Structure formats: C-alpha cells, structure tokens
C-alpha positions as CSV (number, residue, x, y, z in Angstrom):
1,M,-20.8,4.8,-5.8
2,I,-20.6,2.3,-8.6
3,R,-19.3,3.6,-11.9
4,L,-20.3,1.9,-15.1
5,P,-17.5,0.7,-17.4
6,E,-16.5,3.3,-20.0
7,R,-16.1,2.1,-23.6
8,K,-13.1,4.3,-24.2
9,A,-10.7,6.4,-22.1
10,R,-11.9,9.9,-21.5
11,S,-9.7,12.6,-23.0
12,E,-9.3,14.2,-19.6
13,T,-7.8,11.0,-18.3
14,R,-5.5,10.5,-21.3
15,N,-4.3,14.1,-21.1
16,T,-3.0,13.9,-17.6
17,I,-0.9,10.7,-17.9
18,R,2.8,11.4,-18.4
19,R,5.5,9.1,-19.6
20,T,8.2,11.3,-18.2
21,P,8.3,13.4,-15.0
22,L,7.3,17.1,-15.3
23,T,10.5,19.0,-14.4
24,L,10.2,22.6,-13.4
25,D,13.3,24.8,-13.8
26,R,13.1,28.2,-12.0
27,D,15.2,30.0,-14.6
28,E,13.0,28.8,-17.4
29,Q,9.9,29.9,-15.6
30,V,11.3,33.4,-14.9
31,E,12.3,33.8,-18.6
32,R,8.8,32.8,-19.7
33,L,7.3,35.4,-17.3
34,A,9.5,38.1,-18.8
35,S,9.2,37.2,-22.4
36,H,5.5,36.3,-22.8
37,T,2.2,38.2,-22.7
38,F,-0.4,36.0,-21.0
39,D,-4.1,35.9,-21.2
40,V,-4.4,35.5,-17.4
41,L,-2.0,36.3,-14.6
42,V,-3.0,34.8,-11.2
43,V,-1.5,36.3,-8.1
44,G,-1.5,34.0,-5.2
45,G,-0.4,30.4,-5.0
46,G,-2.8,29.0,-2.4
47,V,-5.4,26.3,-3.2
48,T,-7.8,28.8,-4.9
49,G,-5.1,30.5,-7.0
50,C,-3.7,27.1,-8.1
51,Y,-7.1,25.8,-9.1
52,T,-7.8,29.0,-10.9
53,A,-4.6,28.6,-12.9
54,L,-5.4,25.0,-13.7
55,D,-9.0,25.9,-14.8
56,A,-7.7,28.7,-17.1
57,A,-4.9,26.6,-18.6
58,S,-7.2,23.6,-19.2
59,R,-9.5,25.9,-21.1
60,G,-6.7,26.8,-23.5
61,L,-5.8,30.2,-22.1
62,S,-2.1,31.2,-21.6
63,V,-1.6,31.5,-17.9
64,A,1.0,32.7,-15.4
65,L,0.8,32.0,-11.7
66,V,3.0,33.8,-9.2
67,E,3.3,33.3,-5.5
68,R,5.3,35.6,-3.1
69,D,6.6,32.8,-0.8
70,D,5.8,29.1,-1.5
71,F,2.8,27.3,-2.9
72,A,0.4,26.8,0.1
73,S,2.6,28.7,2.4
74,G,-0.3,30.7,3.8
75,T,-3.7,29.4,4.8
76,S,-3.6,26.5,2.4
77,S,-1.1,24.6,4.4
78,K,-2.7,25.4,7.7
79,S,-6.3,24.4,7.2
80,S,-8.2,21.7,9.1
81,K,-7.3,19.5,6.1
82,M,-10.9,18.4,5.9
83,V,-12.7,18.0,2.5
84,H,-16.2,18.2,3.8
85,G,-19.7,19.6,3.4
86,G,-19.9,21.1,6.8
87,L,-22.5,20.0,9.3
88,R,-22.3,23.4,11.0
89,Y,-23.5,25.1,7.8
90,I,-26.7,23.1,8.0
91,E,-27.1,24.3,11.6
92,Q,-26.7,27.9,10.2
93,G,-29.3,27.2,7.5
94,N,-26.8,27.4,4.6
95,L,-28.0,24.2,2.8
96,P,-26.9,25.5,-0.7
97,L,-23.3,25.7,0.6
98,V,-23.5,22.2,2.0
99,R,-24.9,20.8,-1.3
100,R,-22.2,22.5,-3.3
101,S,-19.5,21.4,-0.9
102,L,-20.6,17.7,-1.0
103,L,-20.6,17.7,-4.8
104,E,-17.1,19.2,-4.9
105,R,-16.0,16.8,-2.2
106,Q,-16.9,13.9,-4.5
107,R,-15.2,15.6,-7.5
108,L,-12.0,15.9,-5.5
109,R,-12.2,12.3,-4.4
110,R,-12.6,11.2,-8.0
111,N,-10.0,13.7,-9.5
112,A,-7.4,13.2,-6.8
113,P,-7.9,9.8,-5.1
114,H,-4.3,9.6,-4.0
115,L,-4.6,12.9,-2.0
116,V,-8.2,12.8,-0.8
117,Q,-9.3,9.9,1.5
118,R,-12.6,8.9,3.1
119,L,-12.6,9.6,6.8
120,P,-15.0,8.4,9.5
121,F,-16.2,11.0,12.0
122,V,-17.5,9.9,15.4
123,F,-19.7,12.0,17.7
124,P,-19.7,10.5,21.2
125,V,-23.0,10.9,23.0
126,L,-22.3,11.8,26.6
127,S,-24.7,12.0,29.5
128,Q,-23.3,15.4,30.4
129,D,-20.8,18.1,29.2
130,G,-20.7,16.7,25.7
131,V,-21.2,17.9,22.1
132,L,-24.3,15.7,22.2
133,D,-26.4,14.4,25.0
134,P,-29.3,11.9,24.8
135,R,-31.9,14.7,24.7
136,V,-30.6,16.0,21.3
137,V,-29.5,12.8,19.6
138,K,-32.7,12.5,17.6
139,A,-32.5,16.1,16.4
140,F,-28.8,15.7,15.5
141,E,-29.5,12.4,13.7
142,G,-32.1,14.4,11.6
143,L,-29.3,16.8,10.7
144,L,-27.1,13.8,9.6
145,W,-30.0,12.6,7.4
146,T,-30.2,16.0,5.8
147,Y,-26.4,15.8,5.3
148,D,-26.6,12.4,3.7
149,L,-29.5,13.4,1.4
150,A,-27.8,16.7,0.4
151,G,-25.0,14.7,-1.1
152,G,-23.2,12.9,1.7
153,W,-24.5,9.6,0.1
154,R,-22.0,10.0,-2.7
155,I,-19.2,8.9,-0.5
156,G,-20.7,5.4,-0.4
157,R,-21.7,5.3,3.3
158,L,-24.6,6.6,5.3
159,H,-24.4,7.7,8.9
160,Q,-25.2,5.2,11.7
161,R,-25.7,4.9,15.4
162,L,-23.0,3.3,17.5
163,T,-23.2,1.4,20.7
164,V,-20.8,2.2,23.6
165,P,-18.5,-0.7,22.7
166,E,-18.5,0.3,19.1
167,V,-17.5,3.9,20.1
168,L,-14.7,2.6,22.4
169,V,-13.3,0.4,19.7
170,R,-12.6,3.6,17.7
171,A,-11.6,5.7,20.7
172,P,-10.6,3.4,23.6
173,R,-9.7,6.2,26.0
174,L,-12.9,8.1,25.9
175,R,-14.3,8.6,29.4
176,A,-16.8,5.6,29.4
177,D,-18.5,6.7,32.6
178,R,-20.5,9.4,30.7
179,L,-20.6,7.6,27.4
180,T,-24.1,6.4,26.2
181,G,-23.3,5.7,22.6
182,G,-22.3,7.6,19.4
183,L,-23.1,8.7,15.9
184,L,-20.9,8.0,12.9
185,Y,-20.8,9.7,9.5
186,Y,-18.2,10.0,6.7
187,D,-16.3,12.9,5.2
188,S,-12.8,13.2,3.7
189,R,-9.4,14.6,4.4
190,T,-6.4,15.7,2.4
191,D,-2.9,16.9,2.8
192,D,-3.7,20.5,1.9
193,A,-0.2,21.6,1.0
194,R,0.4,18.6,-1.3
195,L,-3.0,19.1,-2.9
196,T,-2.2,22.7,-3.6
197,L,1.2,21.8,-5.0
198,T,-0.3,19.1,-7.3
199,L,-2.8,21.6,-8.6
200,A,0.1,24.0,-9.5
201,R,2.0,21.2,-11.2
202,T,-1.1,20.1,-13.1
203,A,-1.6,23.7,-14.3
204,A,2.1,23.6,-15.5
205,H,1.4,20.3,-17.3
206,F,-1.3,22.1,-19.3
207,G,1.1,24.9,-20.2
208,A,0.9,27.4,-17.3
209,T,4.0,29.2,-16.1
210,V,4.1,28.8,-12.4
211,L,6.6,30.3,-10.0
212,N,7.0,30.6,-6.2
213,G,9.3,33.1,-4.6
214,A,7.8,35.7,-7.0
215,A,6.4,38.7,-5.1
216,C,3.9,41.1,-6.8
217,R,5.3,44.6,-6.1
218,G,2.9,46.6,-8.3
219,L,0.3,46.5,-11.0
220,I,0.9,47.5,-14.7
221,R,-1.8,49.7,-16.2
222,E,-2.6,50.5,-19.8
223,R,-5.2,53.1,-20.6
224,G,-6.4,53.0,-17.0
225,R,-6.9,49.2,-17.0
226,V,-4.8,46.6,-15.1
227,R,-2.8,44.7,-17.6
228,G,-0.1,42.9,-15.6
229,A,2.1,43.1,-12.6
230,T,5.7,43.9,-11.6
231,V,7.1,40.8,-9.9
232,E,10.2,40.6,-7.8
233,V,12.1,37.3,-8.2
234,G,15.3,37.4,-6.0
235,D,17.2,40.5,-7.0
236,R,15.4,40.7,-10.4
237,S,12.3,42.8,-11.3
238,V,10.1,41.3,-14.0
239,D,7.1,42.9,-15.7
240,V,4.5,40.3,-16.4
241,R,1.9,41.4,-18.9
242,A,-1.5,39.8,-19.2
243,G,-5.0,40.5,-20.5
244,V,-6.5,40.2,-17.0
245,V,-5.0,39.9,-13.5
246,I,-6.8,37.7,-10.9
247,N,-6.3,38.5,-7.2
248,A,-6.3,35.2,-5.4
249,T,-4.2,36.2,-2.4
250,G,-6.7,35.2,0.4
251,V,-6.3,37.3,3.6
252,W,-3.9,39.6,1.6
253,A,-6.6,40.4,-1.0
254,D,-7.3,43.9,0.3
255,S,-3.7,44.9,-0.1
256,L,-3.6,44.0,-3.8
257,G,-7.1,45.5,-4.3
258,A,-5.8,48.8,-2.9
259,L,-3.0,48.8,-5.4
260,S,-5.6,48.7,-8.2
261,D,-8.3,51.0,-6.9
262,S,-7.5,53.9,-4.6
263,G,-11.2,53.8,-3.5
264,H,-11.0,50.1,-2.5
265,R,-12.8,49.4,0.8
266,P,-11.4,46.5,2.9
267,R,-13.6,43.4,2.8
268,I,-11.5,40.7,4.5
269,R,-12.0,39.8,8.1
270,P,-9.3,37.3,9.1
271,A,-10.3,34.5,11.5
272,K,-7.6,32.5,13.2
273,G,-7.6,28.8,13.4
274,V,-5.0,26.7,15.3
275,H,-4.2,23.0,15.5
276,I,-1.8,21.1,17.8
277,V,-0.3,17.6,17.2
278,V,0.2,14.9,19.8
279,P,1.5,11.3,19.5
280,W,-1.1,8.7,18.6
281,T,0.2,6.6,21.5
282,R,-1.0,9.3,23.9
283,L,-4.4,9.6,22.2
284,P,-5.2,6.4,20.4
285,I,-8.1,6.9,18.0
286,D,-9.1,5.9,14.5
287,G,-10.5,8.5,12.1
288,T,-11.8,11.7,13.7
289,V,-13.5,12.1,17.0
290,T,-15.4,15.3,17.8
291,V,-15.3,16.4,21.4
292,P,-16.6,19.3,23.5
293,V,-14.4,22.1,24.8
294,P,-15.4,23.3,28.3
295,G,-17.3,26.6,28.2
296,R,-17.0,27.1,24.5
297,A,-19.5,26.7,21.6
298,R,-16.9,25.4,19.2
299,R,-16.3,21.7,19.0
300,A,-12.7,20.3,18.8
301,T,-11.8,17.6,16.4
302,C,-9.1,14.9,17.0
303,T,-7.9,13.3,13.8
304,R,-5.4,10.6,13.3
305,W,-2.6,11.1,10.8
306,G,-0.3,8.1,10.9
307,D,1.5,8.1,14.2
308,V,0.1,11.4,15.4
309,V,-3.2,13.0,16.1
310,V,-4.1,16.5,15.1
311,V,-6.3,18.4,17.6
312,G,-8.1,21.5,16.4
313,T,-9.6,24.0,15.7
314,T,-10.3,27.5,17.1
315,D,-12.2,30.2,15.3
316,T,-11.4,33.7,16.6
317,D,-11.0,37.2,15.3
318,Y,-7.4,38.2,14.5
319,D,-5.9,41.6,14.1
320,G,-2.2,40.8,14.3
321,P,0.5,40.7,11.5
322,L,-0.7,38.5,8.6
323,D,2.8,37.2,7.8
324,E,3.5,35.6,11.2
325,V,0.6,33.6,12.7
326,L,1.5,31.2,15.5
327,C,-0.3,29.0,18.0
328,T,-0.1,30.6,21.4
329,R,0.0,28.9,24.8
330,E,-3.5,29.9,25.6
331,E,-4.8,28.4,22.4
332,M,-2.8,25.2,23.0
333,E,-4.2,24.8,26.5
334,Y,-7.7,25.4,25.1
335,L,-7.4,22.4,22.8
336,L,-5.7,20.3,25.5
337,D,-8.5,21.0,27.8
338,G,-11.0,19.8,25.2
339,A,-9.1,16.6,24.6
340,N,-8.6,15.9,28.4
341,T,-12.3,16.5,29.1
342,A,-13.4,13.8,26.7
343,F,-10.4,11.4,27.0
344,D,-8.6,9.8,29.9
345,A,-5.3,11.0,28.3
346,D,-3.8,13.5,30.7
347,L,-2.3,15.4,27.8
348,S,0.1,18.3,28.6
349,A,2.2,20.8,26.8
350,A,5.1,18.3,26.9
351,D,3.1,16.0,24.6
352,V,2.7,18.6,21.8
353,V,5.0,17.6,18.9
354,G,3.8,20.2,16.4
355,S,1.4,23.1,15.8
356,I,0.0,25.3,13.0
357,A,-1.9,28.5,12.9
358,G,-3.6,30.0,9.9
359,L,-6.1,32.7,8.9
360,R,-9.4,32.2,7.1
361,P,-10.2,35.0,4.6
362,L,-13.8,35.6,5.7
363,V,-15.7,38.4,3.8
364,G,-17.8,40.7,6.0
365,G,-17.9,43.3,8.7
366,K,-16.7,43.2,12.3
367,Q,-20.2,42.5,13.7
368,G,-20.8,39.1,15.3
369,A,-18.6,36.1,15.9
370,T,-16.4,34.7,13.2
371,L,-17.8,31.2,14.0
372,D,-21.2,32.4,12.7
373,M,-19.9,34.1,9.5
374,S,-20.6,32.6,6.1
375,R,-18.0,30.6,4.3
376,D,-19.4,31.5,1.0
377,H,-16.9,32.7,-1.7
378,H,-17.1,36.1,-3.3
379,V,-16.0,37.2,-6.9
380,W,-15.9,40.8,-8.1
381,T,-14.2,43.0,-10.7
382,D,-13.1,46.4,-9.7
383,P,-13.4,49.5,-11.9
384,N,-9.9,49.0,-13.3
385,G,-10.4,45.4,-14.4
386,L,-8.7,43.5,-11.4
387,V,-10.7,40.4,-10.7
388,T,-10.7,39.2,-7.1
389,I,-11.7,35.8,-5.6
390,T,-11.8,35.3,-1.8
391,G,-13.7,33.6,1.0
392,G,-14.9,30.1,0.5
393,K,-13.2,27.0,1.7
394,L,-10.7,24.3,0.6
395,T,-13.5,21.9,-0.4
396,T,-15.0,24.4,-2.9
397,S,-11.7,25.6,-4.4
398,R,-12.4,23.9,-7.8
399,H,-15.7,25.7,-8.1
400,M,-14.2,29.0,-7.0
401,G,-11.6,28.6,-9.8
402,E,-14.3,28.0,-12.3
403,L,-16.3,31.0,-11.3
404,V,-13.4,33.5,-11.2
405,V,-12.1,32.3,-14.7
406,D,-15.7,32.8,-16.0
407,E,-15.4,36.4,-14.6
408,A,-12.0,36.9,-16.1
409,L,-13.3,35.7,-19.6
410,K,-15.8,38.5,-19.4
411,V,-13.0,41.0,-19.0
412,L,-11.2,39.4,-22.0
413,G,-14.3,39.3,-24.0
414,R,-13.9,35.6,-24.7
415,K,-15.7,32.3,-24.1
416,A,-14.3,28.9,-23.1
417,R,-15.9,25.9,-21.4
418,C,-14.7,24.8,-17.9
419,R,-13.0,21.3,-18.0
420,T,-12.0,20.7,-14.4
421,A,-15.1,19.0,-13.0
422,R,-13.9,15.7,-14.4
423,L,-10.2,16.5,-14.8
424,P,-7.8,14.2,-12.9
425,L,-4.8,15.8,-11.3
426,L,-1.3,14.5,-12.0
427,G,-0.9,11.1,-10.4
428,A,-4.6,10.4,-10.2
429,A,-5.4,8.7,-13.5
430,G,-5.2,4.9,-13.0
431,Y,-4.5,5.2,-9.2
432,D,-6.2,2.5,-7.1
433,T,-6.3,3.6,-3.4
434,E,-7.0,0.2,-1.9
435,A,-4.5,-1.7,-4.1
436,T,-1.7,0.8,-3.3
437,G,-2.5,0.9,0.4
438,A,-2.4,-2.9,0.5
439,T,1.2,-2.9,-0.7
440,G,2.4,-1.3,2.5
441,G,5.9,0.0,3.0
442,A,7.4,2.6,0.6
443,G,4.9,1.8,-2.1
444,A,2.0,2.9,0.1
445,H,3.9,5.9,1.5
446,L,4.9,7.2,-2.0
447,G,1.5,6.3,-3.5
448,E,-0.6,8.5,-1.2
449,R,1.7,11.5,-1.9
450,Y,2.4,11.2,-5.6
451,G,-0.2,8.7,-6.9
452,T,0.9,7.0,-10.1
453,E,3.7,9.4,-10.4
454,A,5.4,7.7,-7.5
455,R,7.2,5.7,-10.2
456,F,9.2,8.8,-11.1
457,V,10.5,8.9,-7.5
458,T,11.5,5.3,-7.6
459,E,13.3,5.9,-10.9
460,L,15.6,8.3,-9.0
461,I,16.3,5.5,-6.5
462,A,17.1,3.1,-9.3
463,A,19.6,5.6,-10.7
464,D,21.1,6.3,-7.2
465,P,20.4,3.6,-4.6
466,D,21.6,6.0,-1.8
467,L,18.4,8.0,-2.3
468,A,16.4,5.0,-0.9
469,E,17.6,5.9,2.6
470,P,15.4,8.0,4.9
471,I,16.2,11.7,5.2
472,V,16.9,11.0,8.8
473,E,16.4,7.9,11.0
474,G,12.9,7.7,12.3
475,T,11.0,9.1,9.3
476,D,9.4,7.4,6.3
477,H,10.4,10.2,4.0
478,L,13.2,9.3,1.6
479,R,16.1,11.3,0.3
480,A,14.7,10.7,-3.2
481,E,11.7,12.9,-2.2
482,V,14.0,15.8,-1.5
483,V,15.6,15.4,-5.0
484,Y,12.2,15.1,-6.6
485,A,11.0,18.2,-4.8
486,A,14.0,20.2,-6.1
487,R,13.7,18.9,-9.7
488,C,9.9,18.7,-10.1
489,E,8.2,20.7,-7.4
490,L,10.1,24.0,-7.4
491,A,11.4,23.5,-3.8
492,R,14.0,26.2,-3.1
493,T,14.6,26.0,0.6
494,V,14.9,23.7,3.6
495,D,11.6,25.1,4.8
496,D,9.9,24.4,1.5
497,V,10.8,20.7,1.9
498,L,10.2,20.2,5.6
499,S,7.1,22.4,6.0
500,R,5.1,21.6,2.8
501,R,6.7,18.9,0.6
502,T,7.0,16.4,3.5
503,R,5.0,18.0,6.4
504,M,7.7,16.9,8.8
505,R,7.6,20.3,10.6
506,L,4.0,19.7,11.5
507,F,3.9,16.0,12.2
508,A,7.4,15.5,13.6
509,R,8.8,19.0,14.5
510,D,11.8,17.9,16.6
511,L,12.8,15.2,14.1
512,S,12.7,17.8,11.3
513,L,15.4,19.7,13.1
514,K,17.7,16.7,12.7
515,A,16.6,16.4,9.1
516,A,17.4,20.0,8.1
517,P,21.2,19.5,7.4
518,E,20.6,16.5,5.2
519,V,17.8,18.4,3.3
520,G,20.2,21.3,2.9
521,R,22.9,19.0,1.5
522,L,20.6,17.4,-1.1
523,L,19.2,20.8,-2.2
524,Q,22.7,22.2,-2.6
525,R,23.6,19.3,-4.8
526,E,20.5,19.7,-7.0
527,L,20.3,23.5,-7.1
528,G,24.0,24.4,-7.0
529,L,23.5,26.6,-3.9
530,P,26.6,28.1,-2.3
531,D,27.6,26.9,1.2
532,Q,26.7,30.2,2.8
533,E,23.1,30.1,1.5
534,V,22.6,26.6,2.6
535,A,23.9,27.4,6.1
536,Q,21.6,30.4,6.2
537,Q,18.6,28.3,5.2
538,I,19.3,25.8,8.0
539,D,19.8,28.6,10.5
540,D,16.5,30.2,9.4
541,Y,14.7,26.9,9.7
542,L,16.0,26.3,13.2
543,A,15.2,29.9,14.2
544,G,11.6,29.5,12.9
545,I,11.1,26.3,15.0
546,D,12.5,28.0,18.0
547,R,10.2,31.0,17.6
548,E,7.2,28.7,17.1
549,K,8.1,26.8,20.3
550,T,8.8,29.9,22.3
551,V,5.3,31.4,21.5
552,L,3.7,28.0,22.2
553,M,5.3,27.4,25.5
554,E,5.5,31.0,26.7
555,G,5.5,31.1,30.5
556,L,6.0,27.4,31.0
557,S,9.1,26.1,32.7
C-alpha cells in the first residue's frame, strides 16, 4: 500500500518515541502495585493481556498488569508465530474472522514493522499425495482470490501461480517427480514472545504498572463485587485494588473464573499444537512451504527462521497438566513424516535442534475435532464483575484488547475512545524495515528485535565494549542484550533470557546450554543475585532442557 505524505506527525507517533530507554525496576513496580488503586487490573501477561493493558493505559486509565511466570511464557511464546487471516477459516465458512484478521494483520505490520514481517507461502501442487493436486487447483485458487479480496491485498502482493522451476527455486529439495507447479500468496510472521514483551513495555510507557513473577492467589471483594486481587511476588503478598479485574489468562481462564463465581461452568477446551526445529541446511527453503502429512487432514508448514526451519503444527485435544506441555516423540515423528514425504531430506530425530508445545484456549464443548472449532474470541462479565477474554488468535489480539476494555468500561461506568488501531509500539516509529535489513550485521540483528530502540542497546556497548561480544561463540546475540533484558525488560532468570528474550532455547537449544553460565553471570551483575540463586537458575535451565529432550526422544537409542 502507498501512504500519502502527512503534513504533520501524528500524536500517536510522537508519543511513542523515547529519548531515553524505558527502564523497569521490579521493586518500584511492586511498590506501585501495593500503594495504588487502579482503574483496571489485568491478570495474565500473554499477548491478549498485554494488548489489553496497552489499550486501557493509552485511553488514560490507570492500569496494572500481573503475570504469574513471565510475559508470553504460556501460549504466546509457543504459537505458530504467524500473523495471518487464515485460509482454513474461509474453508470453514468464517469469512468475518478472515476479514477481521487481515485488517488486524495490516495494523500490526504498520504499528510494529520491526517485529512483523511479510512472508511468502508456497503451496506445491503435486500429482498425488499432496495438499493440492491438479484437480483442485482451480478451486483453491478461487479461495486465494477470496482471501486477497477480503483484505489480503493490503500486504501489497496478490497470489500467483508458480511453474515447477519457480517452486524449486524456493524449495530445491521438494520431490520434483510429483511436482506439477505451485501457488504463492503472502502473509506475515512475528517473534511472538518479543511482540508480547514489546506490548507490555509500551503499556508501561503509557503509565501501566507491569510485573512478571506475580501470581494471582485470590480475588478481593467489596460488597460482593470483584475489586482487586491478592498477588504473590516472591515471599511477599500484595493486595492490588482496582475498579475492575480482567481475566486474560488464556487456557487458565476457568481457574480464575471459578475463584470469582462458585457457579462458574468450564468453557475452555485446550488444543495442543507442537513445532520442531531443524537446521536450514537440512531443509533449505525460503519463506514458508505448506506440505501434506500422510493420513492426516492437517497440513504441516515449514518456515525458515534464519539458519533454522520451524516445522509445525498439530492440533489435538489435550487433557494433561497445563503447566508442563511438551512435544512428544510421536508428535515429532508425525511432523518429520510430513517433511520427508514432501522433501528429499531424510530428516530424523537427530536433526531436531529445538521444539515447542503450547495450548490454544478454544471456547466450546468436547464434541467434534479441535481442528474444526472456531478461533473466534469471547468476552463476558460474570455476576460478580470479573471480565474475561479468551479464545481468538495472536493476529486479532489488538482487537480483543479493545473489546475487553470496552466491556470493562461498562463495569466502571465510564467512556474512553480506543487509540491502539494506529498506535506504534515502542521501537516502531521511524523504523524502516528495508533500510535496516540492508545494513546487515549487528544493525540488522538488533533492528528486527528492538526497532529504533536498538540505539539504547548500542549505548550499552559504547559504555562497556565488552558487551559487544556474543553471549557464546556461535550466536548473534550479544552480551548487551542480556544487560538490556535485565534493566529494561524485567528479565529475572536465565530461562527468561534464553527462552523468550533471545529465543535461543527454541532455535539453538544445545548452544543455549553453553550460554546459560554467561547469562547467569550477567544477570547476577545487573540484579545483584546471590551465587546460590544463580547456580540454581542454571541448574533449573539445564534440567528443563533435559526434560524436554527426554520426552521428545523417549524410546530412541
């Protein structure tokens, strides 16, 4: 899309440009929780909760956001990382969801260009055993036209047909003996954990009090209405008082709902999705290639992220513990089978360098397959005034935040206009994706993580040149990023840094084990942690990786 020149800077843009870095001190955040009465308390620091906090704060409300573990530590760091409309929802007949998703996709691309990038998707047309065969190509192309006209055109590219050579340029190891051509369309991707974290920081920029490691242990009532929550921060219990409490805890929403209303009936049906990561050299592709999985209705997607390829996803019912969700050997082999059917790659368990598993908070009963269930969001207020938002998808998180704050304002008896549709996130204003990418090196690496706020990371390096060194040999992540995570991103632990601030645990799992001691050293220096606590954090991280690999490789020699 071509945007006409604006005669003066929009207030939304001016208001999100900082001259100094936004530092976040845990002790200060805790004291604000204890000493203030807020208009809105948001429980849950996933992408929906963080966008809710930003929406409310940008409307001028006083806001607190608390998260039991870490921002995006649940579903919001374990998604497919796609910002998309969803072709599958057209197949299901849910065109309104597609139109809304495509509109929100464009808003995210405009409001967070450093975090949301355009991504080409290729559907190979195979003569047999494919997602598409020549008999259904015309029908599928009609679906792509619907997608483009519903809002896909906003990305600046329409779908197109590809010849066999054009497909093989993008995916040279596709099995060419069955390949008859392909279809190409465009969507977007994002680092979901960093997007969520940036939302929390932007909310803090607008005055919100945000805190991870703050578990909600109970609700505070006044005259029968929910008016806050008791939050556990370390060994301290804090009563956080607010005019309205918003439950944005995703798959845990029923648990908080039951604390408010003894008559609460469970609404959440968790659906498990998994992804595995393999080296790009073993599966050389550009963008995303969608491939069949033998004997399954679900398609698998293979997406390049730098030097690795993420293969996913599954969509199955889940009835296990919500706090430990891991990719199993069976699920790994399912995805490997899909990749090996389409590619001449001969991938095995030994090629898997990372994995994630997460739960989608679907709303509905136990009937039917989770794959066929709606991804629509749901907002409701219980008889005691607790407002809950759940369901939905990453792409529509901004809209979900808008709707749930609208509902919360009804409880408060107030009115305030939503401002997030055109509100840049921190690091977005003035960011030029192509110009930054063209710089290469550390400039491009930092730019796509921090946007224009990358300059604050480089200022750390200017003050201490030792921070220009990589955390560990073999990674692009710098020591300065760990220091910045501690000072400005509320990172508390080795896992916070390696799992969500840098994503090394996902994209370079074994290398992250080598990085753990250095991350611990830098956090200790910044946060004043005792030796014993740092050692325990490193041990916990190593044990978590060992547990992940044990479940993934169970039964393999």
